[in-house]
KOLSE-712377 format. One record per residue (C-alpha): residue in three letters; x, y, z. Coordinates in steps of 0.2 Angstrom, whole numbers. Last residue first. Layout:
N
<r 'ALA',<X,Y,Z>> ...
***
This chain:
681
<r 'PRO',<58,217,55>> <r 'GLU',<41,215,46>> <r 'GLY',<44,205,30>> <r 'PRO',<36,190,36>> <r 'THR',<26,193,49>> <r 'ALA',<34,185,67>> <r 'PHE',<28,173,76>> <r 'LEU',<45,162,75>> <r 'ASP',<53,178,76>> <r 'SER',<47,183,94>> <r 'THR',<51,164,103>> <r 'HIS',<72,169,95>> <r 'PRO',<76,158,81>> <r 'VAL',<86,143,82>> <r 'GLU',<103,144,80>> <r 'PRO',<114,129,70>> <r 'ASN',<125,120,81>> <r 'ARG',<143,126,83>> <r 'LEU',<154,112,79>> <r 'VAL',<169,116,94>> <r 'CYS',<187,116,84>> <r 'GLY',<199,110,76>> <r 'PHE',<189,99,64>> <r 'LEU',<196,82,71>> <r 'MET',<200,90,89>> <r 'ASN',<217,97,92>> <r 'THR',<213,114,88>> <r 'GLN',<202,112,104>> <r 'PRO',<216,115,117>> <r 'HIS',<209,102,126>> <r 'ALA',<194,89,117>> <r 'GLU',<209,78,110>> <r 'LEU',<212,70,94>> <r 'GLN',<226,57,92>> <r 'LEU',<226,53,74>> <r 'CYS',<239,37,67>> <r 'ILE',<243,25,80>> <r 'ALA',<250,11,75>> <r 'SER',<266,17,81>> <r 'GLN',<264,20,99>> <r 'LEU',<258,1,100>> <r 'ASP',<270,-6,112>> <r 'GLU',<263,12,126>> <r 'PRO',<247,3,127>> <r 'PRO',<234,12,119>> <r 'ARG',<226,22,129>> <r 'SER',<207,19,128>> <r 'THR',<194,31,121>> <r 'THR',<195,23,104>> <r 'THR',<194,19,86>> <r 'VAL',<197,4,72>> <r 'ILE',<208,5,56>> <r 'TYR',<215,-11,51>> <r 'GLN',<223,-10,32>> <r 'PHE',<229,-25,24>> <r 'PRO',<241,-37,14>> <r 'ALA',<253,-27,26>> <r 'ALA',<270,-19,16>> <r 'GLU',<273,-4,22>> <r 'ALA',<264,-1,39>> <r 'GLY',<270,-21,45>> <r 'GLY',<275,-33,31>> <r 'ASN',<265,-51,37>> <r 'GLU',<274,-52,55>> <r 'THR',<273,-36,60>> <r 'SER',<254,-33,52>> <r 'LEU',<248,-50,63>> <r 'ALA',<256,-44,77>> <r 'MET',<249,-28,77>> <r 'VAL',<230,-36,77>> <r 'THR',<236,-48,92>> <r 'ARG',<243,-31,99>> <r 'LEU',<226,-24,97>> <r 'TYR',<217,-40,104>> <r 'ARG',<226,-40,120>> <r 'ASN',<223,-23,125>> <r 'TYR',<206,-25,123>> <r 'ILE',<207,-40,134>> <r 'HIS',<214,-29,145>> <r 'ARG',<204,-15,143>> <r 'ASP',<188,-28,146>> <r 'LEU',<174,-27,133>> <r 'ASP',<160,-19,134>> <r 'ALA',<153,-13,119>> <r 'GLU',<162,5,119>> <r 'ARG',<179,-9,116>> <r 'PRO',<173,-9,100>> <r 'SER',<175,8,99>> <r 'ASP',<171,13,77>> <r 'HIS',<179,-4,68>> <r 'MET',<185,-5,50>> <r 'LEU',<190,-18,39>> <r 'PHE',<200,-17,23>> <r 'ARG',<206,-34,17>> <r 'PRO',<193,-32,2>> <r 'HIS',<188,-51,6>> <r 'HIS',<188,-64,-7>> <r 'GLY',<186,-79,-1>> <r 'ILE',<202,-88,8>> <r 'GLY',<222,-81,-2>> <r 'GLN',<229,-82,16>> <r 'CYS',<228,-65,16>> <r 'SER',<207,-67,12>> <r 'CYS',<205,-80,27>> <r 'MET',<215,-63,33>> <r 'MET',<201,-51,35>> <r 'ALA',<187,-64,38>> <r 'ALA',<197,-67,53>> <r 'VAL',<195,-50,58>> <r 'ASP',<179,-50,56>> <r 'ALA',<178,-65,69>> <r 'LEU',<187,-57,79>> <r 'VAL',<177,-41,81>> <r 'LEU',<159,-53,83>> <r 'ALA',<170,-66,99>> <r 'LEU',<176,-53,105>> <r 'THR',<157,-43,106>> <r 'GLU',<149,-59,110>> <r 'VAL',<159,-65,127>> <r 'ALA',<161,-45,133>> <r 'GLU',<141,-44,131>> <r 'GLY',<142,-61,144>> <r 'SER',<154,-69,150>> <r 'LEU',<173,-73,150>> <r 'GLY',<182,-81,164>> <r 'ALA',<177,-98,159>> <r 'ALA',<179,-96,142>> <r 'GLU',<177,-115,138>> <r 'GLU',<171,-107,120>> <r 'ILE',<170,-93,111>> <r 'GLN',<159,-94,94>> <r 'PHE',<160,-88,77>> <r 'GLN',<141,-93,68>> <r 'LEU',<137,-96,54>> <r 'GLU',<119,-99,45>> <r 'GLY',<119,-109,29>> <r 'LYS',<104,-121,38>> <r 'THR',<122,-121,54>> <r 'MET',<137,-118,51>> <r 'ARG',<152,-118,64>> <r 'LEU',<167,-109,68>> <r 'ALA',<173,-112,85>> <r 'GLY',<187,-102,96>> <r 'SER',<197,-108,108>> <r 'TYR',<199,-103,124>> <r 'THR',<212,-114,137>> <r 'ASP',<228,-104,124>> <r 'SER',<224,-87,129>> <r 'LEU',<213,-73,127>> <r 'ALA',<220,-63,113>> <r 'SER',<234,-76,103>> <r 'LYS',<221,-90,108>> <r 'ILE',<205,-81,102>> <r 'LEU',<215,-76,86>> <r 'GLY',<223,-94,83>> <r 'ASP',<206,-103,84>> <r 'TYR',<201,-89,69>> <r 'ILE',<213,-94,58>> <r 'VAL',<210,-113,58>> <r 'GLY',<190,-112,58>> <r 'ILE',<192,-102,42>> <r 'ASP',<202,-119,38>> <r 'GLN',<191,-130,45>> <r 'LEU',<177,-122,35>> <r 'ARG',<184,-123,20>> <r 'LYS',<187,-141,24>> <r 'GLY',<169,-143,31>> <r 'HIS',<160,-135,16>> <r 'SER',<150,-154,10>> <r 'ALA',<142,-148,29>> <r 'GLN',<133,-136,17>> <r 'LEU',<131,-148,0>> <r 'ARG',<121,-159,13>> <r 'GLY',<110,-146,20>> <r 'LEU',<107,-141,3>> <r 'GLU',<102,-161,-1>> <r 'GLN',<90,-160,19>> <r 'SER',<81,-144,16>> <r 'GLN',<78,-150,-5>> <r 'GLN',<69,-163,3>> <r 'GLU',<60,-156,14>> <r 'VAL',<54,-143,4>> <r 'LEU',<51,-155,-9>> <r 'ALA',<40,-165,6>> <r 'LYS',<30,-150,10>> <r 'GLN',<28,-146,-8>> <r 'GLU',<18,-159,-10>> <r 'ALA',<8,-162,7>> <r 'VAL',<5,-142,2>> <r 'ARG',<-1,-146,-14>> <r 'VAL',<-15,-160,-7>> <r 'THR',<-22,-146,5>> <r 'LYS',<-22,-136,-9>> <r 'GLN',<-35,-150,-21>> <r 'GLU',<-43,-151,-5>> <r 'LEU',<-47,-131,-1>> <r 'GLU',<-51,-127,-17>> <r 'THR',<-64,-147,-18>> <r 'ASN',<-71,-138,0>> <r 'PRO',<-80,-155,-2>> <r 'ALA',<-100,-157,10>> <r 'ARG',<-101,-162,27>> <r 'GLY',<-87,-157,34>> <r 'ASP',<-91,-146,47>> <r 'ILE',<-86,-132,41>> <r 'LEU',<-89,-136,23>> <r 'ASP',<-109,-137,29>> <r 'GLN',<-109,-121,41>> <r 'ALA',<-105,-114,25>> <r 'LEU',<-118,-122,15>> <r 'GLN',<-131,-118,30>> <r 'ARG',<-125,-101,31>> <r 'GLN',<-129,-102,11>> <r 'VAL',<-150,-110,14>> <r 'LEU',<-151,-98,28>> <r 'HIS',<-148,-82,22>> <r 'GLN',<-155,-89,3>> <r 'ASN',<-170,-94,13>> <r 'LEU',<-173,-77,23>> <r 'ARG',<-171,-65,7>> <r 'GLN',<-185,-75,-3>> <r 'LEU',<-195,-73,11>> <r 'GLN',<-189,-54,13>> <r 'GLU',<-196,-55,-8>> <r 'ARG',<-209,-64,-5>> <r 'ARG',<-215,-48,11>> <r 'GLU',<-209,-35,-1>> <r 'ALA',<-219,-41,-18>> <r 'LEU',<-233,-43,-6>> <r 'GLN',<-231,-25,0>> <r 'VAL',<-234,-18,-18>> <r 'GLU',<-244,-31,-23>> <r 'LYS',<-253,-25,-9>> <r 'ALA',<-251,-3,-13>> <r 'ARG',<-255,-9,-33>> <r 'LYS',<-274,-16,-24>> <r 'ASP',<-276,0,-14>> <r 'ALA',<-274,13,-30>> <r 'VAL',<-285,-3,-40>> <r 'ASP',<-300,-3,-29>> <r 'SER',<-298,18,-28>> <r 'ASP',<-299,21,-49>> <r 'LEU',<-314,9,-45>> <r 'LYS',<-320,16,-33>> <r 'LYS',<-320,35,-42>> <r 'GLN',<-326,25,-58>> <r 'LEU',<-342,23,-49>> <r 'GLU',<-344,39,-43>> <r 'ASP',<-343,46,-59>> <r 'LEU',<-354,32,-69>> <r 'LEU',<-364,35,-55>> <r 'ALA',<-364,56,-57>> <r 'VAL',<-365,49,-77>> <r 'ILE',<-383,39,-76>> <r 'GLU',<-390,54,-65>> <r 'ASP',<-387,67,-76>> <r 'HIS',<-393,54,-91>> <r 'ASP',<-410,53,-80>> <r 'LYS',<-412,70,-80>> <r 'ARG',<-409,73,-97>> <r 'GLN',<-422,60,-102>> <r 'GLN',<-436,70,-90>> <r 'GLU',<-432,85,-97>> <r 'LEU',<-432,76,-116>> <r 'ILE',<-448,69,-113>> <r 'LEU',<-456,85,-108>> <r 'LEU',<-452,93,-122>> <r 'ARG',<-459,84,-135>> <r 'SER',<-477,84,-123>> <r 'GLN',<-476,102,-126>> <r 'THR',<-468,99,-143>> <r 'GLU',<-485,90,-149>> <r 'SER',<-497,101,-142>> <r 'ALA',<-487,115,-151>> <r 'VAL',<-488,106,-167>> <r 'ARG',<-506,103,-165>> <r 'ARG',<-511,118,-161>> <r 'ASP',<-498,126,-176>> <r 'GLU',<-507,113,-185>> <r 'ARG',<-524,122,-182>> <r 'VAL',<-518,139,-187>> <r 'GLN',<-509,136,-203>> <r 'GLN',<-525,124,-209>> <r 'LEU',<-538,141,-209>> <r 'ASP',<-522,153,-214>> <r 'VAL',<-519,138,-229>> <r 'VAL',<-540,142,-233>> <r 'LYS',<-538,159,-235>> <r 'GLY',<-522,160,-244>> <r 'ALA',<-530,146,-255>> <r 'LYS',<-544,160,-260>> <r 'ASP',<-530,174,-263>> <r 'LEU',<-519,165,-273>> <r 'ARG',<-534,160,-284>> <r 'GLU',<-542,179,-286>> <r 'ARG',<-522,183,-289>> <r 'VAL',<-522,169,-305>> <r 'TYR',<-533,171,-312>> <r 'SER',<-532,191,-311>> <r 'CYS',<-514,188,-317>> <r 'GLU',<-502,202,-314>> <r 'VAL',<-492,191,-303>> <r 'PHE',<-490,178,-318>> <r 'PRO',<-481,190,-328>> <r 'VAL',<-494,197,-341>> <r 'ASN',<-496,192,-362>> <r 'GLY',<-516,186,-357>> <r 'TYR',<-516,170,-360>> <r 'THR',<-498,163,-360>> <r 'CYS',<-493,173,-343>> <r 'ASP',<-477,176,-340>> <r 'LYS',<-464,173,-327>> <r 'GLY',<-457,177,-310>> <r 'ARG',<-467,168,-298>> <r 'LEU',<-471,153,-308>> <r 'ALA',<-468,140,-293>> <r 'ARG',<-480,150,-281>> <r 'LEU',<-490,144,-291>> <r 'LYS',<-484,128,-290>> <r 'GLN',<-486,128,-270>> <r 'ILE',<-504,134,-273>> <r 'THR',<-510,120,-280>> <r 'GLU',<-499,110,-271>> <r 'ASP',<-508,113,-256>> <r 'GLU',<-498,126,-246>> <r 'VAL',<-495,118,-224>> <r 'GLU',<-479,126,-215>> <r 'ALA',<-464,113,-203>> <r 'SER',<-452,124,-193>> <r 'GLU',<-457,121,-178>> <r 'SER',<-462,103,-178>> <r 'HIS',<-444,100,-187>> <r 'GLU',<-431,105,-169>> <r 'ILE',<-446,99,-159>> <r 'ALA',<-441,82,-170>> <r 'GLU',<-424,86,-169>> <r 'ASP',<-423,87,-148>> <r 'THR',<-432,73,-148>> <r 'THR',<-419,64,-158>> <r 'GLU',<-403,71,-150>> <r 'MET',<-410,65,-133>> <r 'ALA',<-416,50,-138>> <r 'ASP',<-395,45,-143>> <r 'ARG',<-393,53,-126>> <r 'PHE',<-397,44,-116>> <r 'LEU',<-396,29,-125>> <r 'GLN',<-377,33,-124>> <r 'ARG',<-377,34,-107>> <r 'GLN',<-385,19,-102>> <r 'GLN',<-373,10,-111>> <r 'ASP',<-362,20,-98>> <r 'TYR',<-370,15,-86>> <r 'SER',<-367,-6,-93>> <r 'ALA',<-350,-4,-96>> <r 'LEU',<-348,4,-77>> <r 'TRP',<-357,-9,-71>> <r 'VAL',<-345,-22,-77>> <r 'ARG',<-330,-12,-72>> <r 'LYS',<-340,-14,-56>> <r 'GLU',<-338,-31,-56>> <r 'ALA',<-318,-34,-62>> <r 'ILE',<-312,-19,-49>> <r 'ARG',<-323,-27,-34>> <r 'ARG',<-316,-44,-40>> <r 'ASP',<-297,-41,-41>> <r 'LEU',<-299,-33,-23>> <r 'THR',<-306,-52,-15>> <r 'ASP',<-290,-58,-25>> <r 'ILE',<-277,-44,-16>> <r 'GLU',<-284,-47,-2>> <r 'ASN',<-282,-67,-3>> <r 'GLN',<-265,-64,-7>> <r 'LEU',<-262,-49,5>> <r 'SER',<-267,-61,20>> <r 'ALA',<-257,-77,11>> <r 'ILE',<-241,-65,11>> <r 'ALA',<-242,-59,25>> <r 'ASN',<-246,-75,34>> <r 'HIS',<-229,-85,26>> <r 'LEU',<-219,-67,31>> <r 'GLU',<-226,-71,50>> <r 'THR',<-223,-90,47>> <r 'ARG',<-206,-84,41>> <r 'HIS',<-203,-74,57>> <r 'ILE',<-207,-86,69>> <r 'VAL',<-200,-99,62>> <r 'VAL',<-183,-92,62>> <r 'PRO',<-184,-82,76>> <r 'SER',<-187,-99,86>> <r 'THR',<-199,-101,101>> <r 'LEU',<-207,-115,88>> <r 'ASP',<-188,-125,89>> <r 'SER',<-188,-139,75>> <r 'GLU',<-183,-125,61>> <r 'ASP',<-166,-124,76>> <r 'ILE',<-157,-108,67>> <r 'SER',<-156,-99,86>> <r 'LEU',<-147,-82,85>> <r 'ALA',<-142,-76,101>> <r 'ASP',<-140,-54,104>> <r 'GLU',<-123,-48,104>> <r 'SER',<-125,-40,85>> <r 'SER',<-142,-33,89>> <r 'LEU',<-161,-40,84>> <r 'GLY',<-174,-35,75>> <r 'PHE',<-175,-51,62>> <r 'LEU',<-171,-47,46>> <r 'GLN',<-154,-37,55>> <r 'LYS',<-151,-53,64>> <r 'LEU',<-153,-64,47>> <r 'ALA',<-140,-52,41>> <r 'ARG',<-126,-56,53>> <r 'GLU',<-129,-71,53>> <r 'GLN',<-126,-73,37>> <r 'GLU',<-109,-64,39>> <r 'ASN',<-106,-77,51>> <r 'ARG',<-107,-91,40>> <r 'GLY',<-98,-82,25>> <r 'TYR',<-83,-77,37>> <r 'GLU',<-84,-96,47>> <r 'PRO',<-84,-102,28>> <r 'GLU',<-69,-91,22>> <r 'ARG',<-57,-93,32>> <r 'ARG',<-53,-111,30>> <r 'LEU',<-50,-105,11>> <r 'GLU',<-40,-92,17>> <r 'GLY',<-27,-103,28>> <r 'ILE',<-28,-113,12>> <r 'ARG',<-22,-100,3>> <r 'SER',<-10,-95,16>> <r 'GLU',<0,-111,16>> <r 'LEU',<-1,-111,-2>> <r 'GLN',<6,-94,-4>> <r 'GLU',<19,-101,10>> <r 'LEU',<20,-116,0>> <r 'GLU',<25,-105,-18>> <r 'GLU',<38,-95,-8>> <r 'GLU',<47,-109,2>> <r 'ALA',<45,-118,-16>> <r 'GLU',<54,-104,-23>> <r 'SER',<68,-102,-11>> <r 'LEU',<72,-122,-10>> <r 'ALA',<74,-119,-31>> <r 'ARG',<85,-104,-30>> <r 'ALA',<96,-115,-13>> <r 'ILE',<97,-127,-25>> <r 'ARG',<104,-121,-38>> <r 'LEU',<117,-108,-27>> <r 'GLU',<121,-125,-18>> <r 'GLU',<125,-134,-33>> <r 'GLU',<136,-119,-39>> <r 'GLN',<146,-118,-20>> <r 'VAL',<144,-108,-6>> <r 'ILE',<157,-105,7>> <r 'ASP',<170,-91,0>> <r 'LEU',<173,-81,10>> <r 'VAL',<164,-66,1>> <r 'LEU',<150,-80,-1>> <r 'ARG',<147,-84,14>> <r 'VAL',<148,-65,22>> <r 'LEU',<133,-61,9>> <r 'TYR',<122,-75,14>> <r 'LEU',<123,-68,30>> <r 'ALA',<119,-52,28>> <r 'HIS',<104,-60,16>> <r 'GLU',<97,-71,32>> <r 'LYS',<98,-60,44>> <r 'PRO',<90,-44,37>> <r 'LYS',<77,-51,22>> <r 'GLU',<73,-41,10>> <r 'PHE',<90,-30,11>> <r 'LYS',<90,-12,18>> <r 'PRO',<100,-2,10>> <r 'THR',<111,10,17>> <r 'GLU',<104,27,20>> <r 'SER',<117,29,34>> <r 'GLY',<106,39,47>> <r 'SER',<117,34,62>> <r 'ARG',<100,28,74>> <r 'PRO',<91,15,61>> <r 'SER',<108,4,66>> <r 'ARG',<118,-6,53>> <r 'TRP',<130,-20,55>> <r 'ASP',<119,-32,63>> <r 'HIS',<123,-50,53>> <r 'LEU',<137,-55,64>> <r 'SER',<127,-48,80>> <r 'GLN',<127,-37,93>> <r 'PHE',<143,-27,88>> <r 'ARG',<136,-10,98>> <r 'ALA',<126,-4,81>> <r 'GLU',<127,12,86>> <r 'GLN',<146,11,83>> <r 'ASP',<139,6,65>> <r 'ARG',<151,-8,56>> <r 'ALA',<164,-2,43>> <r 'LEU',<167,-17,34>> <r 'TRP',<152,-26,33>> <r 'ALA',<142,-11,28>> <r 'LEU',<153,-10,14>> <r 'LEU',<147,-22,10>> <r 'HIS',<128,-18,8>> <r 'ARG',<138,-1,2>> <r 'TRP',<146,-10,-15>> <r 'GLN',<125,-17,-18>> <r 'TYR',<121,-37,-15>> <r 'PRO',<108,-37,-32>> <r 'LYS',<87,-35,-30>> <r 'ALA',<78,-48,-37>> <r 'SER',<77,-60,-21>> <r 'GLY',<73,-78,-18>> <r 'PRO',<92,-82,-17>> <r 'PRO',<103,-66,-11>> <r 'THR',<108,-58,-29>> <r 'TYR',<128,-56,-36>> <r 'ALA',<134,-73,-33>> <r 'GLN',<149,-84,-34>> <r 'LEU',<157,-68,-29>> <r 'ASN',<174,-65,-42>> <r 'ALA',<171,-46,-43>> <r 'MET',<165,-36,-26>> <r 'LEU',<178,-25,-22>> <r 'THR',<183,-24,-39>> <r 'GLY',<168,-20,-48>> <r 'ARG',<159,-11,-35>> <r 'LEU',<174,1,-32>> <r 'HIS',<178,2,-50>> <r 'ASP',<158,6,-53>> <r 'SER',<160,22,-42>> <r 'PHE',<176,29,-48>> <r 'ALA',<169,29,-65>> <r 'SER',<154,38,-58>> <r 'PHE',<168,50,-52>> <r 'GLN',<179,52,-68>> <r 'ASN',<178,72,-68>> <r 'GLN',<188,77,-82>> <r 'LYS',<174,82,-94>> <r 'ARG',<166,91,-81>> <r 'ASP',<180,101,-75>> <r 'LEU',<193,100,-61>> <r 'ALA',<202,112,-51>> <r 'PHE',<195,105,-36>> <r 'LEU',<203,90,-37>> <r 'ALA',<221,93,-37>> <r 'GLU',<221,98,-19>> <r 'ILE',<214,77,-18>> <r 'ALA',<234,73,-28>> <r 'LEU',<231,66,-44>> <r 'GLY',<235,50,-49>> <r 'GLN',<216,44,-54>> <r 'ALA',<202,55,-52>> <r 'ALA',<186,58,-43>> <r 'LYS',<172,72,-39>> <r 'PRO',<157,75,-27>> <r 'ASP',<146,92,-33>> <r 'GLY',<145,103,-23>> <r 'SER',<133,112,-10>> <r 'ARG',<128,113,9>> <r 'GLY',<147,109,16>> <r 'PHE',<153,92,17>> <r 'PRO',<158,92,0>> <r 'LYS',<164,75,-8>> <r 'LEU',<183,73,-15>> <r 'VAL',<190,54,-20>> <r 'SER',<209,53,-24>> <r 'TRP',<211,36,-34>> <r 'GLU',<224,23,-36>> <r 'GLN',<220,6,-46>> <r 'ASP',<226,-10,-45>> <r 'GLY',<215,-15,-35>> <r 'ALA',<205,-1,-25>> <r 'ALA',<221,13,-19>> <r 'LEU',<216,29,-8>> <r 'GLU',<217,47,-8>> <r 'LEU',<203,54,1>> <r 'GLY',<194,71,1>> <r 'VAL',<183,80,12>> <r 'TRP',<176,96,10>> <r 'GLY',<169,113,16>> <r 'ASP',<158,128,11>> <r 'PRO',<148,128,25>> <r 'PHE',<159,123,39>> <r 'THR',<151,125,57>> <r 'HIS',<133,124,51>> <r 'ARG',<137,112,39>> <r 'ILE',<144,99,53>> <r 'ARG',<132,104,67>> <r 'ALA',<119,97,54>> <r 'MET',<127,83,51>> <r 'ALA',<128,79,69>> <r 'ALA',<108,85,72>> <r 'PRO',<104,72,57>> <r 'ASN',<114,57,60>> <r 'GLY',<132,57,52>> <r 'PHE',<144,57,35>> <r 'THR',<127,54,23>> <r 'SER',<127,46,6>> <r 'GLU',<137,31,6>> <r 'GLY',<149,30,-7>> <r 'LEU',<166,29,-3>> <r 'CYS',<167,46,1>> <r 'TYR',<156,46,15>> <r 'ARG',<163,29,22>> <r 'ILE',<177,38,28>> <r 'LEU',<169,52,34>> <r 'ARG',<156,41,43>> <r 'CYS',<174,36,48>> <r 'CYS',<181,51,56>> <r 'THR',<163,57,62>> <r 'THR',<167,41,74>> <r 'LYS',<183,47,81>> <r 'GLY',<178,68,81>> <r 'VAL',<182,73,95>> <r 'SER',<166,70,106>> <r 'HIS',<170,54,115>> <r 'GLY',<186,59,121>> <r 'SER',<177,72,130>> <r 'LEU',<168,85,132>> <r 'THR',<152,94,145>> <r 'VAL',<167,89,158>> <r 'PRO',<174,106,157>> <r 'HIS',<196,103,158>> <r 'ALA',<202,121,159>> <r 'ALA',<187,130,169>> <r 'ASP',<194,121,184>> <r 'ILE',<187,103,192>> <r 'GLY',<177,98,179>> <r 'ALA',<190,83,175>> <r 'ASP',<200,77,189>> <r 'ASP',<200,60,182>> <r 'PRO',<209,65,164>> <r 'LEU',<196,68,151>> <r 'GLU',<198,53,137>> <r 'VAL',<210,55,120>> <r 'GLY',<202,51,107>> <r 'TRP',<215,36,100>> <r 'VAL',<213,33,79>> <r 'ILE',<225,19,78>> <r 'ASN',<227,12,63>> <r 'LEU',<235,-10,61>> <r 'GLY',<239,-14,46>> <r 'ARG',<244,-2,29>> <r 'HIS',<245,16,33>> <r 'PHE',<234,32,38>> <r 'PRO',<238,49,37>> <r 'ILE',<227,60,41>> <r 'GLU',<228,81,36>> <r 'ARG',<215,94,45>> <r 'LEU',<206,110,43>> <r 'PRO',<218,111,27>> <r 'ALA',<228,126,24>> <r 'ASN',<234,126,2>> <r 'HIS',<216,118,-1>> <r 'GLN',<210,138,6>> <r 'GLU',<198,142,-8>> <r 'PRO',<191,126,-10>> <r 'SER',<183,132,7>> <r 'ALA',<185,123,27>> <r 'PHE',<194,110,20>> <r 'LEU',<197,91,28>> <r 'VAL',<208,80,19>> <r 'MET',<213,60,23>> <r 'ARG',<226,49,17>> <r 'LYS',<233,32,11>> <r 'ILE',<215,21,12>> <r 'TRP',<214,7,7>> <r 'LEU',<205,-8,-4>> <r 'ARG',<211,-24,-10>> <r 'PRO',<224,-26,2>> <r 'SER',<242,-26,-4>> <r 'GLU',<251,-42,-11>> <r 'VAL',<247,-59,-3>> <r 'ASN',<263,-69,-2>> <r 'ARG',<255,-84,6>> <r 'THR',<251,-73,21>> <r 'GLN',<252,-76,40>> <r 'ALA',<235,-81,51>> <r 'ALA',<241,-94,62>> <r 'THR',<241,-81,77>> <r 'ASN',<256,-90,88>> <r 'MET',<263,-75,97>> 
***
């Protein structure tokens, strides 16, 4: 058989599984649920299909078949022990945990030049454990200090991803993880073997970290593993990625710069419609030569309103000035009347209190309390003085009568004058109050009109501003005004495109220089295709712009999904066998979960399995083959491959299922329980 993939004295696989054990609980570690031995080369996990007459009797219920006996769960548990955080989709994990709440799974494996055992819980609790050189069962007794699980995880990545020329995809700051590589080595069954780069399905719940660029970064990892990358190519790829990123940013900014004037124009037109009282659906005419344009009409109305308000304010200013002059005049007259009234009032008081005495009487009265020099008696007792006072008193009385009459006459005249003065004063005060009220009204009216005038002027200013901004935006759109930043960015985009093109051509030249390596890999792939099909078919490997393409050519008898699936499955095997011949850095471990379910013909599938078996036999067999390939199937393997079967699972009896029983779904509360009050029976 021409496989074109015999090894060149390669040692053991860099990763291979020796033994897997399932435990119901730590206490039952000496009586495991299942123990599965694996070996090098081809390992077949066979889920036996039901016979054609299944369902005729109770012994073969149709609800169970080779698809529900544990093949995929077996693969998921291996992946779980190798670093994944889940071991099935949520429903499958719930059934396993419900059935085995204290369950554990363990692997014994070789990674690089070290042998490890790892133990992880698939029940509800527990910390993973790992150690070198111990059996799985002994891991249950490890304490924290003895537990080397962290060192085991580091060893997997450090050993199985060693010697790659790069550990970070181009244009990314996130490095590749071991779980990325594991995803390629052990594809999801749910991914249906659709493409070389599509390894995980959202339906599987694997929680493998996602690539920033799923296709590009996955294929780049494949190239790194196959060693189809050069140091100079890495540099150019990084530079190209940076140039493309800058080009993308520049083009995005240019798009913004081109949209900004349109957005600005639309915003100004929206504001204008709002000023004019138009709806968003109404048409807007900006032509100022059109007298029916809302711009012309609105501006004319504003100008007229401003002129009218200004005239009214000027009129009010004149009226206010006149009233203030009259107020000052009336206030002056009021003050004169008040002064006259005070003078008249004082005159009346003075005339009423005046007395008439001659000078002699005044002198005699001043002598009271003193003694007469001549009679040596007080002046008031002097007969001469008393006689003189009596005569003078009679004269004074007569004068007083005359004076009183005169004063009374003058007082009456002054009172009449005072009364008239008061009337005139009150009239002036009333006029002042009325004039002040009118002045206050005019001032208030003026202030209101000044507010209206300011509003109209602000509306006119806004109208003009919107029109100016709209015209600026329209000029930018029509090219009548220069957009400096847009011009600069456009020039920069042209330069950046030229740089990207130059770097792309350089990268293509470097990638084309991989011809010898691609040819070597292509020979191995072609040999696998011919072995699985016939010499009339050939396998072709091409790389265009960094994208690897494995294809089957001249396959007239094959079409559709069958061709693509076989091409993909054998591409994975070819990558593994390249490492066996010293090409690349593949761990030489591969696990395919039911590839035939992706529409492979049974006859072709059997030839494919025989091809892998031949590779195993020709290169040392189960004891010394430099690779390990685990494949699950529901199809009965050919008789000559019985020795490759490491696990046979059946639905009947249940003890032949992976966990030795049917996994139970968690109990769903009765409807009444769902609405029961906590604490009630």
